[in-house]
LOSE-90258 format. One record per residue (C-alpha): residue in one letter; z, y, x. Coordinates in Angstrom, 1 decimal, padded with zeros to 4 digits, m for minus. Layout:
# LOSE-90258
 residu     up  north   east
      A      Z      Y      X
...
***
This chain:
# LOSE-90258
 residu     up  north   east
      M m074.0  001.3 m044.8
      R m072.6  000.3 m041.4
      N m074.0  003.4 m039.8
      V m072.2  005.6 m042.3
      F m068.9  003.8 m041.5
      R m069.5  004.2 m037.7
      F m070.3  007.9 m038.2
      A m067.1  008.4 m040.3
      V m064.9  006.7 m037.7
      T m066.5  008.7 m034.9
      A m066.1  011.9 m036.7
      V m062.4  011.2 m037.4
      G m061.8  010.3 m033.8
      A m063.5  013.5 m032.6
      V m061.4  015.7 m034.9
      A m058.2  014.0 m033.8
      T m059.1  014.5 m030.2
      V m059.9  018.2 m030.7
      L m056.6  018.8 m032.6
      W m054.6  017.0 m030.0
      F m056.0  019.1 m027.1
      S m055.8  022.4 m029.0
      T m052.1  021.9 m029.9
      S m051.0  020.5 m026.5
      A m052.8  023.4 m024.7
      H m051.2  026.0 m027.0
      A m047.4  025.5 m026.9
      D m045.6  028.2 m028.8
      A m041.9  029.0 m029.0
      V m040.9  031.1 m032.0
      V m037.6  032.9 m032.7
      G m036.3  034.8 m035.6
      N m033.2  036.6 m036.7
      G m033.7  037.5 m040.3
      Y m035.1  040.9 m039.5
      A m037.8  040.1 m037.0
      Y m039.8  037.2 m035.5
      G m041.2  036.8 m032.1
      G m042.6  034.2 m029.7
      F m044.4  033.1 m026.7
      I m048.1  031.9 m026.5
      S m048.8  030.0 m023.3
      Y m052.5  030.4 m023.5
      G m052.8  033.9 m022.1
      D m049.1  034.3 m021.3
      K m048.4  036.5 m024.4
      V m045.1  037.5 m025.9
      W m045.2  038.9 m029.5
      V m042.8  040.6 m031.9
      E m043.0  041.4 m035.6
      H m040.5  043.1 m037.8
      Y m040.2  044.1 m041.5
      E m037.0  046.2 m041.8
      G m038.0  049.5 m040.3
      R m035.7  049.1 m037.3
      T m036.3  048.5 m033.6
      S m036.9  044.8 m032.6
      S m037.6  043.3 m029.2
      V m038.2  039.8 m027.7
      E m036.1  039.5 m024.6
      W m037.2  036.8 m022.1
      Y m036.6  035.3 m018.7
      T m038.2  032.5 m016.7
      N m036.6  029.8 m014.6
      Y m038.2  031.4 m011.5
      G m036.5  034.8 m011.9
      R m038.8  037.0 m014.0
      S m037.5  038.8 m017.1
      D m038.7  041.6 m019.4
      S m038.9  042.5 m023.1
      C m041.6  043.2 m025.7
      S m040.4  045.9 m028.2
      V m041.7  047.3 m031.5
      T m040.4  050.3 m033.4
      T m041.3  051.9 m036.7
      P m044.0  052.7 m037.8
      E m045.5  049.8 m035.9
      V m045.0  046.4 m037.5
      S m046.0  044.2 m034.6
      K m046.8  044.2 m030.9
      T m048.2  041.7 m028.4
      C m047.4  042.1 m024.7
      N m049.5  040.4 m022.0
      Y m047.8  039.0 m018.9
      D m049.1  037.0 m016.0
      M m046.8  034.0 m015.4
      R m046.8  031.0 m013.2
      E m048.0  027.9 m014.9
      D m045.2  025.6 m013.7
      G m042.1  027.1 m015.2
      T m040.1  027.6 m018.4
      I m039.4  030.6 m020.5
      T m036.3  031.4 m022.5
      L m036.6  034.0 m025.2
      W m034.7  035.5 m028.2
      V m035.3  038.3 m030.6
      C m032.9  041.2 m031.2
      T m033.0  043.9 m033.9
      T m031.0  047.2 m033.8
      G m030.9  050.1 m036.3
      P m029.1  051.7 m039.2
      G m026.7  049.5 m041.1
      L m026.5  046.7 m038.6
      G m023.6  047.8 m036.4
      N m024.2  045.5 m033.4
      D m027.6  044.1 m032.4
      E m028.6  041.2 m034.5
      C m030.0  038.5 m032.1
      S m031.4  035.1 m032.6
      E m030.4  032.0 m030.7
      P m032.4  031.5 m027.5
      V m035.3  029.1 m027.3
      T m036.7  027.6 m024.1
      D m040.3  026.4 m023.8
      R m042.7  025.4 m021.0
      I m045.1  028.1 m019.7
      G m048.0  026.0 m018.5
      N m050.1  023.3 m020.1
***
């Protein structure tokens, strides 16, 4: 019976360790404006955008070391992932904007800042 208890404790510890490392190595920032969602995935330096309203949506971003760009998706596409090569010691600030019929001005989310590296 003791061996079963030791095995269970060891298994729980191993699962907790794997979950801790996987979440800490994969820091995501997610933004949304009611029409679209987007975000940053630090593992692979990817920016993604997804929208549901048949308009044009883009994730705009900039880093604290001077880089900036956007990742856009238009109808009929629903989502897009853009791959960038970023330094591992900075931060990224991003927000999602949607434009199109019936909106008037661009509809943008609040900006979110996250670290780029692990």
